[in-house]
C-alpha positions in Angstrom: -18.2 33.6 228.1 -15.4 33.5 226.6 -13.0 35.9 224.9 -10.9 34.9 221.7 -8.1 36.9 219.7 -7.3 36.0 216.3 -4.4 36.3 213.9 -4.6 38.6 210.9 -7.5 37.5 208.7 -6.5 39.3 205.4 -9.8 38.6 203.7 -9.8 35.2 204.0 -13.7 34.5 205.2 -13.6 30.7 204.9 -10.9 30.0 207.3 -12.3 32.2 209.9 -15.9 30.8 209.9 -14.1 27.6 210.1 -12.3 28.4 213.2 -15.2 30.0 214.5 -16.7 26.9 214.3 -14.3 25.2 215.8 -14.2 27.1 219.1 -18.4 26.9 219.2 -17.9 31.0 218.9 -21.3 32.2 220.4 -21.5 36.2 219.5 -24.4 36.4 222.5 -22.2 35.3 224.9 -18.2 35.5 223.5 -16.4 38.2 222.6 -14.0 37.8 219.2 -10.9 40.4 219.4 -8.6 40.9 216.3 -4.9 42.1 215.7 -5.6 44.2 212.9 -5.1 43.9 208.9 -9.2 42.3 208.7 -8.5 42.3 204.7 -6.5 42.7 201.6 -4.3 40.0 199.7 -7.0 36.6 200.7 -10.0 36.1 198.7 -12.9 37.1 199.9 -12.8 40.8 201.8 -15.8 42.1 201.3 -17.6 39.1 202.6 -15.4 39.3 206.0 -16.1 42.9 206.7 -19.9 42.4 206.4 -19.6 39.4 208.6 -17.5 41.0 211.2 -19.4 44.3 211.2 -22.7 42.6 212.5 -21.0 41.5 215.2 -21.5 44.6 216.7 -20.3 45.0 220.1 -18.8 41.2 220.1 -15.7 42.0 217.8 -12.5 44.1 218.7 -10.4 45.0 216.1 -7.3 47.2 216.5 -6.5 48.9 212.7 -3.3 47.0 210.9 -1.2 48.7 207.8 -3.9 46.6 205.4 -7.1 48.3 206.7 -5.4 51.6 206.8 -4.3 51.2 203.1 -7.8 49.9 202.1 -9.7 53.0 203.7 -6.5 55.4 201.5 -8.3 53.5 198.3 -11.8 53.8 198.9 -12.0 57.5 199.8 -10.0 58.2 197.1 -7.2 59.7 199.1 -4.6 57.3 198.0 -4.1 55.9 194.5 -1.0 54.2 194.6 0.3 50.5 196.0 -1.4 46.9 195.4 -5.5 47.1 195.1 -5.9 43.9 193.2 -7.5 41.7 196.1 -9.7 44.9 197.1 -11.1 45.2 194.0 -14.6 43.5 195.1 -14.5 45.4 198.2 -13.7 48.5 196.7 -16.5 48.1 194.1 -19.3 47.0 196.7 -22.3 49.4 197.0 -21.5 49.5 200.6 -17.8 50.3 200.5 -17.8 53.6 201.9 -19.8 52.5 204.6 -17.7 49.7 205.6 -15.0 51.7 205.2 -16.4 54.6 207.8 -17.1 51.3 210.2 -13.2 50.2 209.5 -12.2 54.2 210.6 -13.7 53.9 213.8 -11.6 51.2 214.9 -9.2 51.9 217.1 -5.0 51.8 216.7 -4.7 50.0 220.2 -6.9 47.9 222.6 -6.5 48.0 226.3 -8.3 45.5 229.1 -8.6 44.1 232.0 -10.2 40.9 232.1 -11.1 37.8 234.9 -9.0 35.1 233.6 -7.9 31.5 235.4 -4.8 33.7 236.9 -7.1 36.2 238.3 -7.6 39.8 236.8 -5.3 40.4 233.9 -4.6 43.5 231.6 -4.3 42.6 227.9 -2.6 45.3 225.2 -3.7 44.5 221.7 -1.9 46.2 218.7 -1.3 45.3 214.9 2.7 45.7 214.7 4.3 46.7 218.0 5.6 50.2 219.7 8.5 51.7 220.9 10.9 50.7 223.8 10.6 52.3 226.4 7.3 53.5 226.1 5.5 53.4 229.3 1.9 52.3 229.2 0.3 56.0 229.4 2.4 57.0 226.6 1.2 54.0 224.6 -2.0 54.7 225.3 -1.7 58.4 224.8 0.1 58.1 221.2 -2.5 55.3 219.8 -5.0 57.9 220.7 -3.3 61.0 218.8 -3.4 58.6 215.8 -7.5 57.8 216.6 -8.0 60.9 216.7 -6.3 62.4 213.9 -7.6 59.4 211.6 -11.2 60.2 213.1 -10.9 63.9 212.5 -12.1 66.7 209.9 -8.7 66.1 208.3 -8.4 62.2 208.4 -7.9 62.4 204.4 -4.7 64.2 204.6 -3.5 61.7 207.2 -4.5 59.0 204.7 -2.8 60.6 202.0 0.7 61.3 204.3 0.9 58.4 206.2 3.1 56.5 203.8 6.8 56.3 204.1 9.7 55.1 206.1 10.8 58.0 207.5 11.1 59.4 210.0 12.5 56.2 211.6 13.1 57.4 215.2 10.9 58.9 217.6 11.3 62.1 219.7 8.6 64.3 221.6 9.5 67.0 219.3 7.8 65.8 215.8 5.0 67.7 214.4 2.8 67.3 212.0 2.3 64.4 209.9 6.0 63.5 210.3 4.9 62.8 214.2 1.8 61.0 212.8 3.6 58.9 210.3 6.0 57.5 213.0 3.6 56.7 215.4 1.3 55.0 212.7 4.6 52.8 211.4 5.6 51.7 215.2 1.8 50.9 215.6 1.3 49.2 212.1 4.5 48.4 210.9 7.2 48.0 213.1 9.2 44.5 213.4 12.8 45.0 214.0 14.3 48.4 215.5 17.1 49.3 218.1 17.3 50.0 221.8 17.0 53.6 220.7 13.4 53.1 219.1 15.1 53.2 215.2 12.8 51.4 212.5 14.4 49.3 209.6 11.1 48.7 207.9 12.5 46.7 204.9 13.5 43.5 206.4 10.3 41.3 206.7 11.7 38.1 207.3 12.1 36.2 211.0 13.0 37.4 213.9 17.1 35.7 213.6 17.6 38.0 210.5 17.9 41.0 212.0 21.1 43.3 211.0 23.6 44.0 213.0 22.7 46.7 216.5 18.7 45.8 215.8 16.1 43.3 217.1 12.5 42.6 217.2 10.8 45.2 218.5 9.2 42.9 221.7 12.8 41.7 223.1 13.3 45.9 223.6 9.9 46.3 225.4 9.2 46.4 229.6 5.6 46.4 229.5 5.1 42.2 229.1 6.3 42.4 232.9 3.1 43.7 234.0 0.7 42.4 230.8 -0.4 40.1 227.9 0.8 41.8 224.6 -1.2 40.5 221.4 0.5 41.3 218.0 0.3 40.4 214.6 1.6 41.8 211.3 4.6 39.3 211.6 3.8 36.1 210.0 7.3 34.2 209.5 7.2 34.1 213.3 4.6 32.0 212.6 3.9 32.6 216.3 6.9 32.2 218.0 8.2 35.1 220.6 10.5 33.1 222.9 9.2 36.2 225.0 6.4 35.7 228.2 3.8 37.3 227.6 3.6 38.2 224.6 1.5 36.3 221.6 2.5 36.4 218.2 -1.4 35.8 216.5 -0.6 36.2 213.0 0.7 32.5 211.8 0.5 33.1 207.8 -3.5 32.1 207.0 -3.3 34.4 204.0 0.2 32.5 202.5 -1.5 28.9 202.9 -0.5 27.8 206.7 -2.9 28.6 209.2 -5.7 30.9 211.1 -4.9 31.0 215.1 -7.0 31.9 218.0 -6.0 32.5 221.5 -8.7 31.7 224.1 -7.5 34.7 227.1 -8.9 33.0 229.6 -6.5 30.2 229.7 -4.0 30.9 226.8 -5.1 27.5 224.9 -4.5 28.2 221.5 -7.0 27.1 218.1 -6.1 26.5 214.8 -7.8 26.0 211.5 -6.1 25.1 208.1 -6.1 27.5 205.6 -7.0 25.9 202.4 
């Protein structure tokens, strides 16, 4: 059995199938993880979701910001933002069924696997988390967002999750302000400062940080004890220069490649997205 973690798919169904063929993926014995953003921007979001859903327990994913946007559009909770590349999915007869399946996906995945180094802990998230958070806090805050999204007031969450404020975490935050900033850490963060203040405006490479800010993963300490997997940041092109931190979004939707990391031995597999 092998476990593969794949970067942001974003509706790029054909490259995904090519990549799974390349690694001889067998859902009967192997497992596929994804760092989120299963849909949007690419040409085949509908095919992608149908395919991933039928993988059943062989598939594990965390939610990305584009997945949340899809749910907001599909449920009617939000009517703004870009929706052109989601049109076929939103008009499909099984759209709401797929939406409900996506709503069950977690914000964060933590698991211990047997690897070539022995037992190894992995933490998978779409974008990242705040500096200074312990593993216990990361897991607890992720569960808060998951419970809200999967609870009876999820439509309110989907309506109110948009926005860049608050831009810094503190434990005293409540209600949707608390949910929004937590969601932005887990699904949108790229740059922050040591105090965990977010800068969500800049989406370019790691060396373009504004004064006082840096890539979020430079500040965290959890990678000393576990391997961190994330996506969201295509301009990194898979490079973090930080031990045990793997950026898996290599820009498939932008015409570059789709990447899978075999977790047992950290071998990387790529397929061109053309």
